[in-house]
N, C-alpha and C positions, 0 to 999 in steps of 0.2 A: 247633470246640467245645472248651471247656476241660476238662482232666482234673480229677478230684476233688482231686488233690494240688495243682494250680495254684490251684483255687478256695479251698482251705484256706489256702494261702500268702498269697493276696491278702486273705483275711479276717483273718489274723493281722497283716498289715501295717496294715490299717485299725484294728484294735484297738490296736496299738502307737501309731499316730498319735494316737488318742483319748487314750491314757494320757499320751503326751508332752505333748499340748495341756493336759490337766488339770494336770499337774505344773508346766509352765512358767507357766501362768496363775496357779496358786496361789502361786507364788514371785515373780510379777511379772517374769519373765525373757523375753528375746527370743532367738530362734534364728536362726542363719545356717548355711547349708550350703555347703561347698566340695566340688564333685563332679567327678570325672574319669570313671572307668569306667561310672558310672551315668547319665551324660549328663543330669542334672537330675531323675532319677526320684524321688529322696528328696524334693526340693523339691516336685515335682508331687504326690506322695502327701500331703505336709503341707498343701498349699494346696487339695487336694480337699475338705478339711474346712471347712465353712462357719464363718466367724468366725476363720479362721486369722490374719488380720491383727493380731489382739490379741496373738499370741505368735510369729509368724513374720516375720522382717525381710527376709532376702535369700537367694537361691540363686545361687551363682556356678559356672557350668559352665566348668571350666578344663581342657580336654582336651589342649591342646598345651603345649609348653614355654613359648612366648611368653605364652600366657594365664596360666600359673602364675606367671611372673615379673611380668608387667604388672599382673594383677588381684590377686594375692595376695602379691607380694613375695618369692616363693621365688627364691633366687639361682641364677644360671646355674651357679656353682661347685658348689652342692649337687646340682643336677640332673645335672651331668656326673660328679660323684664317686660319688653313690649311686644314680642313676637315679630316674625318676619314681615307680616302685613300690618305695617304701622307707619305713622308719620316719621318717627324717630329713625327707623331703619331705612326707609326710602331716602330720607335726607342724607344719611351717612353713605348710602350707595352712590348718590349723585356727587357728593364731595369726594368719595374714594375714586370715582371714575375720573374726576378732574386731576386728582393728585397722582394717579398711576398711569396716565396717558399724556400725550402731547396736546390734548384738546383744551380749548378755552371755554367750551360750552358743553354741558352734559345734561342728559335726561335719564331718569331712572323710573322703573315701574316694578311693583311687587303686589301680588294679589292672589285671589282664589278664583281660578277659572272654572273649577268644577270638573265633573259633576259632583264630586264629594269635597270634603274639606271645610265646608262652611260650619259656623258655630254661632252661638248667640253673640250679637254685636258685630260679627264679621260673617255675613252670609255669603254664599256663593255669588260671585259677581263683584265683590268688594275689591277695588284696586286703588292703591296709593300711587301717586305721581310726584316726582320732584324734578325741578329744572334749576340748573345752577350755571353761573358763569364765574370766571376768575375775577370778575369785577363787581359782583353783587351777591346779595344774600340768596340762600336757597329758598325757592318758592315751592310749596307743597299743596296738594289738593287730593281729596278722596272722591271716588265715584262708585256707585253701585249699579252695575250693568245687568241686564237680563238677557236670557237666551241660553243656548248651549255653549259648550267650551269654545268652539271656534268663533261663534258670534261674539262672545265676551272678549276674546283675544283681539279680534278685528276692531271692535269698538275701542279697546285699549290702545291699539296702534294709532287710530285716528285721533283720539283724545290727546295722546302724548305729543303727536306732531302739531296739533292745533295749539296746545299749550305752549309748545316751543316757539311757534310763530308769535304768540302774544308776548313771550319773554323777550324776543328779539326786536319787537316793534320800537 
């Protein structure tokens, strides 16, 4: 059984998706997502909304280094120098999603959802976000969420969608 907090978070995510859909549709824009730590959860939430094909183009789950390089064009050098969970890599993911899809707007996430994988300077819950359009610079932000793996991932989905709304304002 879901807790009240979980239900509220899921309802907020649905509301954000509806708001994103409305804004993208009004502006005639298409969205693509490049996801790592969320495993496609953002894309799933977007496509849960009937009619999403009018504003949602593609979701790329790029969990491994080879997927990030092969599907999004992130260079091996960037991954080695900065690590997958970094401003540089998430920015490259967002740009790669724009370049490799028909989308005019992209969002990208990469992080450490846990329970393991954290390190000094990048604890479990660290997530980098990037939002890009074909008309503007990439915007990035980092958050450190708390909770278990699922809670961190849900918070990531909500934050990514909320950030996208701000980008589209």
